[in-house]
N, CA, C and O atoms as CSV, one atom per row, in Angstrom:
chain,resi,resn,atom,element,x,y,z
A,1,MET,N,N,6.723,92.675,-98.462
A,1,MET,CA,C,6.460,91.608,-97.521
A,1,MET,C,C,5.991,90.376,-98.288
A,1,MET,O,O,5.087,90.457,-99.119
A,2,GLN,N,N,6.612,89.241,-98.002
A,2,GLN,CA,C,6.269,88.009,-98.696
A,2,GLN,C,C,5.030,87.389,-98.054
A,2,GLN,O,O,4.926,87.340,-96.829
A,3,PRO,N,N,4.072,86.906,-98.891
A,3,PRO,CA,C,2.877,86.279,-98.328
A,3,PRO,C,C,3.220,84.975,-97.616
A,3,PRO,O,O,4.181,84.292,-97.970
A,4,VAL,N,N,2.417,84.644,-96.607
A,4,VAL,CA,C,2.612,83.411,-95.850
A,4,VAL,C,C,1.320,82.618,-95.847
A,4,VAL,O,O,0.238,83.184,-96.004
A,5,ASN,N,N,1.429,81.297,-95.666
A,5,ASN,CA,C,0.242,80.450,-95.596
A,5,ASN,C,C,-0.295,80.425,-94.166
A,5,ASN,O,O,0.188,81.159,-93.304
A,6,ALA,N,N,-1.297,79.577,-93.919
A,6,ALA,CA,C,-1.939,79.518,-92.605
A,6,ALA,C,C,-0.975,79.095,-91.500
A,6,ALA,O,O,-1.197,79.407,-90.330
A,7,GLU,N,N,0.096,78.384,-91.866
A,7,GLU,CA,C,1.079,77.931,-90.882
A,7,GLU,C,C,2.187,78.960,-90.671
A,7,GLU,O,O,3.090,78.741,-89.864
A,8,GLY,N,N,2.122,80.072,-91.386
A,8,GLY,CA,C,3.134,81.102,-91.250
A,8,GLY,C,C,4.352,80.898,-92.133
A,8,GLY,O,O,5.326,81.643,-92.025
A,9,LYS,N,N,4.311,79.889,-93.013
A,9,LYS,CA,C,5.433,79.620,-93.907
A,9,LYS,C,C,5.284,80.454,-95.171
A,9,LYS,O,O,4.163,80.708,-95.611
A,10,PRO,N,N,6.403,80.888,-95.767
A,10,PRO,CA,C,6.333,81.693,-96.990
A,10,PRO,C,C,5.711,80.914,-98.141
A,10,PRO,O,O,5.943,79.715,-98.294
A,11,VAL,N,N,4.919,81.611,-98.945
A,11,VAL,CA,C,4.297,81.023,-100.123
A,11,VAL,C,C,5.150,81.393,-101.327
A,11,VAL,O,O,5.447,82.570,-101.529
A,12,PRO,N,N,5.560,80.388,-102.153
A,12,PRO,CA,C,6.366,80.699,-103.334
A,12,PRO,C,C,5.638,81.683,-104.246
A,12,PRO,O,O,4.414,81.631,-104.373
A,13,ALA,N,N,6.383,82.568,-104.873
A,13,ALA,CA,C,5.809,83.625,-105.704
A,13,ALA,C,C,4.949,83.074,-106.835
A,13,ALA,O,O,3.968,83.712,-107.217
A,14,ARG,N,N,5.288,81.914,-107.378
A,14,ARG,CA,C,4.515,81.380,-108.496
A,14,ARG,C,C,3.101,80.979,-108.100
A,14,ARG,O,O,2.260,80.762,-108.972
A,15,PHE,N,N,2.821,80.876,-106.805
A,15,PHE,CA,C,1.498,80.496,-106.335
A,15,PHE,C,C,0.693,81.676,-105.806
A,15,PHE,O,O,-0.335,81.475,-105.160
A,16,THR,N,N,1.131,82.875,-106.061
A,16,THR,CA,C,0.420,84.032,-105.535
A,16,THR,C,C,-0.032,84.949,-106.653
A,16,THR,O,O,0.627,85.069,-107.686
A,17,GLY,N,N,-1.162,85.593,-106.433
A,17,GLY,CA,C,-1.690,86.560,-107.390
A,17,GLY,C,C,-1.239,87.957,-107.004
A,17,GLY,O,O,-0.244,88.121,-106.298
A,18,ASN,N,N,-1.958,88.950,-107.460
A,18,ASN,CA,C,-1.594,90.350,-107.226
A,18,ASN,C,C,-1.560,90.708,-105.748
A,18,ASN,O,O,-0.673,91.442,-105.310
A,19,ALA,N,N,-2.502,90.206,-104.985
A,19,ALA,CA,C,-2.600,90.584,-103.570
A,19,ALA,C,C,-1.997,89.507,-102.670
A,19,ALA,O,O,-2.281,89.481,-101.473
A,20,GLY,N,N,-1.179,88.631,-103.218
A,20,GLY,CA,C,-0.601,87.566,-102.414
A,20,GLY,C,C,-1.559,86.425,-102.154
A,20,GLY,O,O,-1.312,85.578,-101.295
A,21,VAL,N,N,-2.666,86.404,-102.906
A,21,VAL,CA,C,-3.664,85.347,-102.749
A,21,VAL,C,C,-3.298,84.216,-103.700
A,21,VAL,O,O,-2.981,84.480,-104.860
A,22,PRO,N,N,-3.331,82.953,-103.244
A,22,PRO,CA,C,-3.014,81.846,-104.144
A,22,PRO,C,C,-3.920,81.840,-105.367
A,22,PRO,O,O,-5.125,82.065,-105.253
A,23,LEU,N,N,-3.348,81.585,-106.521
A,23,LEU,CA,C,-4.105,81.533,-107.764
A,23,LEU,C,C,-4.894,80.232,-107.834
A,23,LEU,O,O,-4.414,79.181,-107.408
A,24,LEU,N,N,-6.098,80.310,-108.371
A,24,LEU,CA,C,-6.926,79.121,-108.567
A,24,LEU,C,C,-7.333,79.076,-110.030
A,24,LEU,O,O,-8.490,79.344,-110.353
A,25,GLY,N,N,-6.435,78.752,-110.894
A,25,GLY,CA,C,-6.761,78.780,-112.313
A,25,GLY,C,C,-6.026,77.722,-113.082
A,25,GLY,O,O,-5.729,76.644,-112.566
A,26,GLU,N,N,-5.738,78.038,-114.310
A,26,GLU,CA,C,-5.121,77.111,-115.234
A,26,GLU,C,C,-3.824,76.491,-114.711
A,26,GLU,O,O,-3.589,75.299,-114.907
A,27,LYS,N,N,-2.995,77.274,-114.060
A,27,LYS,CA,C,-1.694,76.774,-113.637
A,27,LYS,C,C,-1.799,75.684,-112.581
A,27,LYS,O,O,-0.912,74.837,-112.473
A,28,MET,N,N,-2.870,75.697,-111.805
A,28,MET,CA,C,-2.976,74.758,-110.702
A,28,MET,C,C,-3.881,73.561,-111.035
A,28,MET,O,O,-3.931,72.599,-110.269
A,29,SER,N,N,-4.585,73.611,-112.152
A,29,SER,CA,C,-5.533,72.542,-112.459
A,29,SER,C,C,-4.889,71.462,-113.324
A,29,SER,O,O,-3.819,71.647,-113.903
A,30,ARG,N,N,-5.582,70.331,-113.387
A,30,ARG,CA,C,-5.113,69.247,-114.239
A,30,ARG,C,C,-5.314,69.609,-115.704
A,30,ARG,O,O,-6.193,70.411,-116.023
A,31,PRO,N,N,-4.525,69.040,-116.591
A,31,PRO,CA,C,-4.752,69.269,-118.021
A,31,PRO,C,C,-6.111,68.703,-118.429
A,31,PRO,O,O,-6.563,67.703,-117.871
A,32,THR,N,N,-6.755,69.336,-119.393
A,32,THR,CA,C,-8.067,68.881,-119.831
A,32,THR,C,C,-7.961,67.567,-120.594
A,32,THR,O,O,-6.957,67.288,-121.251
A,33,ARG,N,N,-9.016,66.770,-120.493
A,33,ARG,CA,C,-9.079,65.531,-121.254
A,33,ARG,C,C,-9.776,65.762,-122.585
A,33,ARG,O,O,-9.927,64.836,-123.383
A,34,TYR,N,N,-10.204,67.007,-122.826
A,34,TYR,CA,C,-10.934,67.325,-124.052
A,34,TYR,C,C,-10.048,67.148,-125.277
A,34,TYR,O,O,-8.877,67.527,-125.281
A,35,ARG,N,N,-10.637,66.562,-126.317
A,35,ARG,CA,C,-9.976,66.419,-127.617
A,35,ARG,C,C,-10.927,66.949,-128.677
A,35,ARG,O,O,-12.144,66.867,-128.512
A,36,ASP,N,N,-10.391,67.489,-129.761
A,36,ASP,CA,C,-11.216,68.068,-130.825
A,36,ASP,C,C,-12.225,67.069,-131.388
A,36,ASP,O,O,-13.331,67.455,-131.765
A,37,LYS,N,N,-11.855,65.801,-131.447
A,37,LYS,CA,C,-12.765,64.794,-132.012
A,37,LYS,C,C,-14.016,64.606,-131.150
A,37,LYS,O,O,-15.017,64.076,-131.632
A,38,PHE,N,N,-13.974,65.032,-129.877
A,38,PHE,CA,C,-15.137,64.888,-129.002
A,38,PHE,C,C,-16.336,65.677,-129.510
A,38,PHE,O,O,-17.477,65.279,-129.275
A,39,ALA,N,N,-16.096,66.798,-130.208
A,39,ALA,CA,C,-17.197,67.597,-130.742
A,39,ALA,C,C,-17.995,66.790,-131.762
A,39,ALA,O,O,-19.225,66.807,-131.750
A,40,ASP,N,N,-17.290,66.084,-132.643
A,40,ASP,CA,C,-17.969,65.253,-133.641
A,40,ASP,C,C,-18.697,64.081,-132.995
A,40,ASP,O,O,-19.813,63.741,-133.389
A,41,ILE,N,N,-18.064,63.469,-132.005
A,41,ILE,CA,C,-18.686,62.347,-131.306
A,41,ILE,C,C,-19.944,62.818,-130.588
A,41,ILE,O,O,-20.984,62.163,-130.659
A,42,ALA,N,N,-19.853,63.955,-129.895
A,42,ALA,CA,C,-21.010,64.487,-129.168
A,42,ALA,C,C,-22.139,64.835,-130.127
A,42,ALA,O,O,-23.307,64.602,-129.813
A,43,LEU,N,N,-21.812,65.386,-131.288
A,43,LEU,CA,C,-22.811,65.730,-132.290
A,43,LEU,C,C,-23.585,64.481,-132.712
A,43,LEU,O,O,-24.815,64.494,-132.756
A,44,THR,N,N,-22.874,63.423,-133.016
A,44,THR,CA,C,-23.515,62.170,-133.418
A,44,THR,C,C,-24.389,61.609,-132.300
A,44,THR,O,O,-25.515,61.175,-132.545
A,45,LEU,N,N,-23.870,61.620,-131.078
A,45,LEU,CA,C,-24.628,61.074,-129.950
A,45,LEU,C,C,-25.859,61.913,-129.640
A,45,LEU,O,O,-26.902,61.368,-129.279
A,46,CYS,N,N,-25.753,63.239,-129.775
A,46,CYS,CA,C,-26.917,64.109,-129.567
A,46,CYS,C,C,-28.001,63.805,-130.588
A,46,CYS,O,O,-29.183,63.727,-130.255
A,47,ARG,N,N,-27.585,63.635,-131.826
A,47,ARG,CA,C,-28.553,63.329,-132.889
A,47,ARG,C,C,-29.222,61.980,-132.666
A,47,ARG,O,O,-30.341,61.758,-133.128
A,48,MET,N,N,-28.553,61.088,-131.969
A,48,MET,CA,C,-29.135,59.783,-131.654
A,48,MET,C,C,-30.092,59.870,-130.464
A,48,MET,O,O,-30.799,58.911,-130.155
A,49,GLY,N,N,-30.106,61.031,-129.800
A,49,GLY,CA,C,-31.044,61.230,-128.705
A,49,GLY,C,C,-30.472,60.992,-127.321
A,49,GLY,O,O,-31.233,60.935,-126.354
A,50,LEU,N,N,-29.161,60.851,-127.188
A,50,LEU,CA,C,-28.568,60.636,-125.874
A,50,LEU,C,C,-28.566,61.931,-125.069
A,50,LEU,O,O,-28.449,63.022,-125.626
A,51,THR,N,N,-28.695,61.797,-123.772
A,51,THR,CA,C,-28.634,62.948,-122.871
A,51,THR,C,C,-27.174,63.313,-122.616
A,51,THR,O,O,-26.263,62.565,-122.972
A,52,ASP,N,N,-26.966,64.477,-121.993
A,52,ASP,CA,C,-25.605,64.876,-121.649
A,52,ASP,C,C,-24.948,63.869,-120.713
A,52,ASP,O,O,-23.757,63.587,-120.846
A,53,ALA,N,N,-25.709,63.327,-119.773
A,53,ALA,CA,C,-25.159,62.338,-118.845
A,53,ALA,C,C,-24.695,61.093,-119.596
A,53,ALA,O,O,-23.641,60.535,-119.292
A,54,GLU,N,N,-25.486,60.662,-120.576
A,54,GLU,CA,C,-25.122,59.479,-121.366
A,54,GLU,C,C,-23.910,59.762,-122.256
A,54,GLU,O,O,-23.043,58.905,-122.426
A,55,ILE,N,N,-23.859,60.960,-122.815
A,55,ILE,CA,C,-22.704,61.338,-123.635
A,55,ILE,C,C,-21.446,61.373,-122.777
A,55,ILE,O,O,-20.381,60.926,-123.202
A,56,GLY,N,N,-21.580,61.905,-121.571
A,56,GLY,CA,C,-20.448,61.915,-120.651
A,56,GLY,C,C,-19.936,60.524,-120.358
A,56,GLY,O,O,-18.727,60.299,-120.292
A,57,THR,N,N,-20.853,59.592,-120.183
A,57,THR,CA,C,-20.458,58.201,-119.924
A,57,THR,C,C,-19.671,57.647,-121.108
A,57,THR,O,O,-18.650,56.984,-120.925
A,58,VAL,N,N,-20.148,57.918,-122.318
A,58,VAL,CA,C,-19.440,57.440,-123.521
A,58,VAL,C,C,-18.046,58.046,-123.601
A,58,VAL,O,O,-17.085,57.358,-123.946
A,59,LEU,N,N,-17.931,59.348,-123.279
A,59,LEU,CA,C,-16.639,60.032,-123.368
A,59,LEU,C,C,-15.767,59.815,-122.126
A,59,LEU,O,O,-14.598,60.202,-122.107
A,60,GLY,N,N,-16.339,59.200,-121.100
A,60,GLY,CA,C,-15.567,58.903,-119.893
A,60,GLY,C,C,-15.432,60.074,-118.939
A,60,GLY,O,O,-14.469,60.150,-118.176
A,61,VAL,N,N,-16.411,61.005,-118.979
A,61,VAL,CA,C,-16.388,62.164,-118.080
A,61,VAL,C,C,-17.768,62.373,-117.470
A,61,VAL,O,O,-18.756,61.799,-117.927
A,62,ASP,N,N,-17.820,63.200,-116.433
A,62,ASP,CA,C,-19.062,63.518,-115.760
A,62,ASP,C,C,-19.842,64.567,-116.566
A,62,ASP,O,O,-19.264,65.306,-117.363
A,63,GLU,N,N,-21.154,64.620,-116.347
A,63,GLU,CA,C,-21.989,65.607,-117.031
A,63,GLU,C,C,-21.536,67.036,-116.733
A,63,GLU,O,O,-21.620,67.911,-117.596
A,64,ARG,N,N,-21.057,67.269,-115.513
A,64,ARG,CA,C,-20.550,68.605,-115.166
A,64,ARG,C,C,-19.349,68.984,-116.017
A,64,ARG,O,O,-19.174,70.149,-116.373
A,65,THR,N,N,-18.518,67.993,-116.345
A,65,THR,CA,C,-17.370,68.247,-117.209
A,65,THR,C,C,-17.840,68.646,-118.604
A,65,THR,O,O,-17.263,69.546,-119.215
A,66,LEU,N,N,-18.885,67.986,-119.116
A,66,LEU,CA,C,-19.431,68.377,-120.419
A,66,LEU,C,C,-19.892,69.824,-120.399
A,66,LEU,O,O,-19.659,70.566,-121.354
A,67,ASN,N,N,-20.545,70.228,-119.318
A,67,ASN,CA,C,-21.014,71.607,-119.209
A,67,ASN,C,C,-19.850,72.597,-119.195
A,67,ASN,O,O,-19.943,73.675,-119.782
A,68,ARG,N,N,-18.753,72.232,-118.525
A,68,ARG,CA,C,-17.565,73.089,-118.533
A,68,ARG,C,C,-16.968,73.163,-119.934
A,68,ARG,O,O,-16.535,74.231,-120.366
A,69,TRP,N,N,-16.942,72.034,-120.649
A,69,TRP,CA,C,-16.411,72.023,-122.012
A,69,TRP,C,C,-17.257,72.897,-122.929
A,69,TRP,O,O,-16.722,73.558,-123.819
A,70,LYS,N,N,-18.573,72.910,-122.723
A,70,LYS,CA,C,-19.447,73.754,-123.547
A,70,LYS,C,C,-19.100,75.220,-123.373
A,70,LYS,O,O,-19.169,75.993,-124.328
A,71,LYS,N,N,-18.726,75.611,-122.157
A,71,LYS,CA,C,-18.351,77.001,-121.894
A,71,LYS,C,C,-16.957,77.318,-122.427
A,71,LYS,O,O,-16.713,78.422,-122.915
A,72,ARG,N,N,-16.051,76.359,-122.336
A,72,ARG,CA,C,-14.648,76.611,-122.650
A,72,ARG,C,C,-14.289,76.407,-124.117
A,72,ARG,O,O,-13.414,77.094,-124.644
A,73,PHE,N,N,-14.967,75.458,-124.785
A,73,PHE,CA,C,-14.627,75.111,-126.166
A,73,PHE,C,C,-15.823,75.395,-127.078
A,73,PHE,O,O,-16.763,74.602,-127.117
A,74,PRO,N,N,-15.803,76.502,-127.804
A,74,PRO,CA,C,-16.948,76.895,-128.640
A,74,PRO,C,C,-17.362,75.830,-129.653
A,74,PRO,O,O,-18.556,75.650,-129.895
A,75,GLN,N,N,-16.409,75.126,-130.244
A,75,GLN,CA,C,-16.748,74.107,-131.229
A,75,GLN,C,C,-17.532,72.958,-130.605
A,75,GLN,O,O,-18.384,72.364,-131.264
A,76,PHE,N,N,-17.257,72.641,-129.350
A,76,PHE,CA,C,-17.984,71.580,-128.670
A,76,PHE,C,C,-19.408,72.033,-128.389
A,76,PHE,O,O,-20.357,71.275,-128.590
A,77,CYS,N,N,-19.555,73.249,-127.933
A,77,CYS,CA,C,-20.868,73.798,-127.616
A,77,CYS,C,C,-21.724,73.901,-128.872
A,77,CYS,O,O,-22.887,73.497,-128.856
A,78,SER,N,N,-21.178,74.429,-129.945
A,78,SER,CA,C,-21.970,74.621,-131.158
A,78,SER,C,C,-22.401,73.290,-131.758
A,78,SER,O,O,-23.499,73.193,-132.306
A,79,SER,N,N,-21.565,72.268,-131.668
A,79,SER,CA,C,-21.951,70.971,-132.219
A,79,SER,C,C,-23.077,70.338,-131.403
A,79,SER,O,O,-23.996,69.748,-131.971
A,80,SER,N,N,-23.012,70.458,-130.086
A,80,SER,CA,C,-24.059,69.856,-129.268
A,80,SER,C,C,-25.357,70.643,-129.370
A,80,SER,O,O,-26.437,70.051,-129.370
A,81,LEU,N,N,-25.269,71.981,-129.459
A,81,LEU,CA,C,-26.480,72.787,-129.578
A,81,LEU,C,C,-27.175,72.550,-130.913
A,81,LEU,O,O,-28.402,72.477,-130.971
A,82,SER,N,N,-26.396,72.432,-131.983
A,82,SER,CA,C,-27.010,72.220,-133.295
A,82,SER,C,C,-27.655,70.846,-133.392
A,82,SER,O,O,-28.594,70.658,-134.165
A,83,ALA,N,N,-27.173,69.899,-132.633
A,83,ALA,CA,C,-27.697,68.539,-132.719
A,83,ALA,C,C,-29.035,68.388,-132.012
A,83,ALA,O,O,-29.842,67.543,-132.401
A,84,TYR,N,N,-29.287,69.185,-130.987
A,84,TYR,CA,C,-30.528,69.016,-130.240
A,84,TYR,C,C,-31.755,69.266,-131.086
A,84,TYR,O,O,-32.828,68.747,-130.775
A,85,GLY,N,N,-31.631,70.039,-132.138
A,85,GLY,CA,C,-32.775,70.283,-133.014
A,85,GLY,C,C,-32.906,69.266,-134.125
A,85,GLY,O,O,-33.924,69.243,-134.816
A,86,THR,N,N,-31.896,68.415,-134.320
A,86,THR,CA,C,-31.907,67.458,-135.431
A,86,THR,C,C,-31.620,66.059,-134.941
A,86,THR,O,O,-30.474,65.611,-134.978
A,87,LYS,N,N,-32.644,65.363,-134.484
A,87,LYS,CA,C,-32.484,63.989,-134.007
A,87,LYS,C,C,-32.401,63.040,-135.200
A,87,LYS,O,O,-33.102,63.226,-136.195
A,88,MET,N,N,-31.545,62.025,-135.101
A,88,MET,CA,C,-31.438,61.018,-136.145
A,88,MET,C,C,-32.541,59.986,-135.966
A,88,MET,O,O,-32.909,59.662,-134.837
A,89,SER,N,N,-33.058,59.481,-137.039
A,89,SER,CA,C,-34.049,58.409,-136.921
A,89,SER,C,C,-33.321,57.095,-136.671
A,89,SER,O,O,-32.222,56.885,-137.183
A,90,PRO,N,N,-33.937,56.202,-135.877
A,90,PRO,CA,C,-33.266,54.938,-135.532
A,90,PRO,C,C,-33.050,54.022,-136.704
A,90,PRO,O,O,-32.498,52.934,-136.544
């Protein structure tokens, strides 16, 4: 039996998971704006004493996006974590 949406129309197979439930993951989301160079930029900004919100502003993303990047990209997380203990002098 083919899954149907709330209107009773068939749902294409590419949008369904194992139980016919629409997938909510990588295939349906926008591509990330993350770039490898952001880890180095974040490291420098952390050492300068900027908060995550301020770093997000510099990188053009929301603080919540930075938190997602920390979970998804280990190099970004490790650079920001290592910087919090080593502030640069002005």
